[in-house]
C-alpha positions as CSV (number, residue, x, y, z in Angstrom):
1,M,105.5,37.9,100.4
2,L,107.0,36.1,97.6
3,E,109.6,39.1,97.2
4,A,110.5,38.0,100.9
5,I,110.9,34.6,100.4
6,R,112.9,35.4,97.1
7,A,115.3,38.1,99.4
8,Q,116.4,35.0,101.5
9,Q,118.4,33.5,98.6
10,Y,117.4,29.6,99.8
11,E,117.5,27.0,97.2
12,Y,114.7,25.1,98.0
13,D,113.8,21.8,96.6
14,L,110.2,21.8,96.8
15,I,107.2,24.2,97.9
16,V,104.2,23.0,99.7
17,A,100.6,24.7,99.7
18,T,98.7,23.1,102.6
19,G,95.3,24.7,101.4
20,D,93.3,27.7,100.9
21,L,95.3,29.0,98.2
22,A,92.3,31.2,97.1
23,Q,89.6,32.6,99.2
24,D,87.2,33.3,96.2
25,Q,87.3,30.1,94.5
26,S,88.0,31.6,91.0
27,A,89.9,30.3,88.3
28,A,91.8,33.7,88.3
29,A,92.9,33.2,92.1
30,Y,94.3,30.0,91.0
31,Q,96.1,31.4,88.3
32,H,97.5,34.2,90.0
33,F,98.8,31.4,92.6
34,A,100.3,29.8,89.9
35,E,102.2,32.3,88.4
36,G,103.7,33.5,91.7
37,I,104.9,29.7,92.2
38,A,106.5,30.2,88.7
39,S,109.1,32.8,90.0
40,F,110.7,29.9,91.9
41,R,112.9,27.0,90.0
42,A,111.4,24.7,92.6
43,P,108.5,22.0,92.0
44,C,105.4,22.7,93.8
45,V,103.0,20.1,95.5
46,W,99.2,21.4,97.1
47,L,96.5,20.5,99.2
48,P,92.7,21.7,98.7
49,G,91.6,23.8,102.1
50,N,87.9,24.1,103.0
51,H,88.0,27.5,100.8
52,D,89.0,25.9,97.5
53,F,87.0,24.6,94.7
54,Q,88.4,21.4,93.4
55,P,87.6,21.6,90.0
56,A,88.5,25.4,89.1
57,M,91.8,24.5,91.4
58,Y,92.9,21.3,89.5
59,S,92.2,22.7,85.9
60,A,94.2,26.2,86.2
61,L,97.1,24.1,88.4
62,Q,97.6,21.4,86.2
63,E,97.2,24.1,82.9
64,A,100.1,25.7,84.7
65,G,102.5,22.6,85.2
66,I,102.0,22.4,88.5
67,S,101.8,18.9,89.4
68,P,98.6,17.1,91.6
69,A,101.2,14.6,92.7
70,K,100.4,13.4,96.5
71,R,103.5,11.2,97.3
72,V,107.3,12.7,96.7
73,L,110.4,10.8,97.2
74,I,113.1,12.9,99.1
75,G,116.8,11.4,98.2
76,E,116.7,7.7,99.6
77,Q,115.4,8.5,103.4
78,W,112.6,10.3,102.9
79,Q,109.1,10.4,101.6
80,I,106.3,13.4,101.4
81,L,102.2,11.7,101.4
82,L,99.9,14.2,101.2
83,L,95.9,13.9,102.4
84,D,93.1,15.3,100.9
85,S,90.9,16.2,104.0
86,Q,88.4,18.6,102.7
87,V,84.4,18.3,102.7
88,F,83.3,20.6,100.4
89,G,81.2,23.5,101.6
90,V,81.7,23.2,105.4
91,P,84.8,24.5,107.3
92,H,85.8,20.9,108.9
93,G,87.9,18.1,107.8
94,E,87.9,14.5,107.5
95,L,89.4,11.7,105.9
96,S,87.7,9.6,103.5
97,E,88.1,5.7,104.0
98,F,90.0,5.8,100.7
99,Q,92.3,8.2,101.9
100,L,93.2,6.3,105.1
101,E,93.5,3.3,102.8
102,W,95.8,4.9,100.4
103,L,98.0,6.3,103.3
104,E,98.4,2.8,104.9
105,R,99.4,1.3,101.5
106,K,102.0,4.0,100.8
107,L,103.3,3.6,104.2
108,A,103.5,-0.2,103.9
109,D,105.4,0.1,100.6
110,A,108.3,2.0,102.0
111,P,108.7,1.2,105.5
112,E,112.4,2.0,105.6
113,R,111.7,5.8,104.7
114,Q,111.1,8.4,107.5
115,T,107.8,10.1,106.3
116,L,106.6,14.1,106.6
117,L,102.5,13.8,106.4
118,L,100.9,17.0,105.1
119,L,97.0,17.6,105.4
120,H,95.2,21.1,105.6
121,H,93.1,20.2,108.8
122,H,94.7,20.1,112.4
123,P,94.4,17.1,113.9
124,L,94.7,18.1,117.5
125,P,93.0,21.1,119.3
126,A,94.8,24.2,118.7
127,G,93.4,26.1,121.6
128,C,91.2,28.1,119.9
129,S,87.6,27.1,121.0
130,W,85.8,28.4,118.2
131,L,88.4,27.2,115.8
132,D,88.7,23.6,116.9
133,Q,85.2,23.2,116.1
134,H,86.5,22.9,112.8
135,S,89.6,20.6,113.0
136,L,89.9,17.4,111.9
137,R,86.9,15.1,112.8
138,N,88.2,11.6,112.3
139,A,91.8,12.2,113.9
140,G,91.2,9.4,116.0
141,E,91.1,6.8,112.5
142,L,94.2,8.5,111.5
143,D,96.1,8.1,114.7
144,S,94.9,4.3,114.7
145,V,96.9,3.8,111.0
146,L,99.9,5.9,112.3
147,A,100.3,3.7,115.4
148,N,101.7,0.8,113.2
149,F,103.8,3.3,111.5
150,P,106.6,4.6,113.9
151,R,108.7,6.1,111.1
152,V,106.0,9.1,110.7
153,K,107.1,11.1,112.9
154,Y,106.2,14.6,111.7
155,L,102.9,16.2,110.2
156,L,102.3,19.5,109.1
157,C,98.8,21.2,108.3
158,G,97.7,24.8,107.5
159,H,94.0,25.9,108.1
160,I,94.7,27.6,111.4
161,H,96.4,30.7,110.6
162,Q,99.1,30.5,113.2
163,E,102.0,28.5,114.0
164,L,102.1,25.5,116.1
165,D,104.3,22.8,117.6
166,L,102.9,20.0,119.3
167,D,103.3,16.6,120.5
168,W,100.5,14.0,119.1
169,N,101.6,10.8,120.7
170,G,104.9,10.9,119.9
171,R,104.5,12.7,116.5
172,R,105.6,16.5,116.1
173,L,102.5,18.2,114.6
174,L,103.3,21.4,113.1
175,A,101.1,24.3,111.6
176,S,102.3,27.0,109.5
177,P,101.1,30.5,110.2
178,S,99.3,32.1,107.0
179,T,100.8,33.8,104.1
180,C,97.7,36.2,104.9
181,V,95.6,37.4,108.1
182,Q,96.6,35.4,111.4
183,F,94.1,34.1,113.7
184,K,94.8,34.9,117.7
185,P,95.7,32.0,119.6
186,H,94.4,30.9,122.8
187,C,91.1,32.7,121.9
188,A,87.4,31.5,122.7
189,N,85.9,33.6,120.0
190,F,87.0,34.5,116.1
191,T,89.9,37.3,116.8
192,L,92.8,38.5,114.2
193,D,96.0,38.8,115.1
194,T,98.4,41.9,114.4
195,I,101.4,39.6,113.8
196,A,102.7,39.8,110.1
197,P,102.0,37.3,107.6
198,G,104.4,34.4,107.6
199,W,105.8,31.1,106.1
200,R,107.4,27.9,107.4
201,T,110.9,26.3,106.3
202,L,111.5,22.9,106.7
203,E,114.9,20.6,106.0
204,L,114.6,17.3,105.9
205,Q,117.6,15.7,107.3
206,A,119.4,12.4,106.0
207,N,119.3,11.2,109.7
208,G,115.6,11.3,110.1
209,V,115.6,14.7,111.9
210,L,113.3,17.3,110.6
211,E,114.6,21.1,111.2
212,T,112.1,23.9,111.0
213,E,111.8,27.6,111.6
214,V,109.3,30.2,111.0
215,H,109.7,33.4,109.0
216,R,107.5,36.6,109.1
217,L,107.2,39.6,107.0
218,Q,108.9,42.3,108.4
219,D,107.2,45.1,106.3
220,T,105.0,47.0,109.0
221,R,102.3,48.5,106.4
222,F,100.4,45.1,106.8
223,R,97.2,45.8,108.8
224,P,94.6,43.4,109.3
225,D,91.0,44.5,109.9
226,T,90.3,43.8,113.5
227,A,86.8,44.4,113.8
228,S,85.9,41.9,111.1
229,E,83.7,38.9,112.7
230,G,84.7,36.3,110.2
231,Y,86.9,35.4,107.5
């Protein structure tokens, strides 16, 4: 995956990891992630997903010099805000009162900036009933906060192991494909897709428009175990 990304020879300003950086929650797994990210010259920001163990995650990434920053300013026009939706030990997500209050403060502090909001869990149904049980439980509270800030036009999440592009009350909600196995869209029960792993590139333009594209591995050797009953 990293070789394919580097082969594009893009000059990235920032790398974003939207959670589930490790499956086994081990320090070694987070160190492996950090080593891979170090091959790029761009800084990295990250979020915990439902599979992550935050103490090991914070320790390994900070030791590697990867910042835990939750607000990034891009030029004079944009800011990126990262929200922690993890509820440890369960697959669904929820934003704490602290997270929502922090978000409201940061948006109020910079009303002139366009905002890209990042979180792990999807606030809208993805169309997979088994997966939508594990979405953001208090999406309505998030929507209420964002209703007062029309410059928040874009949100990006992970979690669902498939690409998504939906309208959420006038905001564009994107999901990135997984860099590992993919979940098949529009399935009532857990089903793996045979489509290759992928990543999403984002271009934040000075006029407030976000341009995005999904890229996938072209190496056909990748074969998920479609007989798996869970992940």
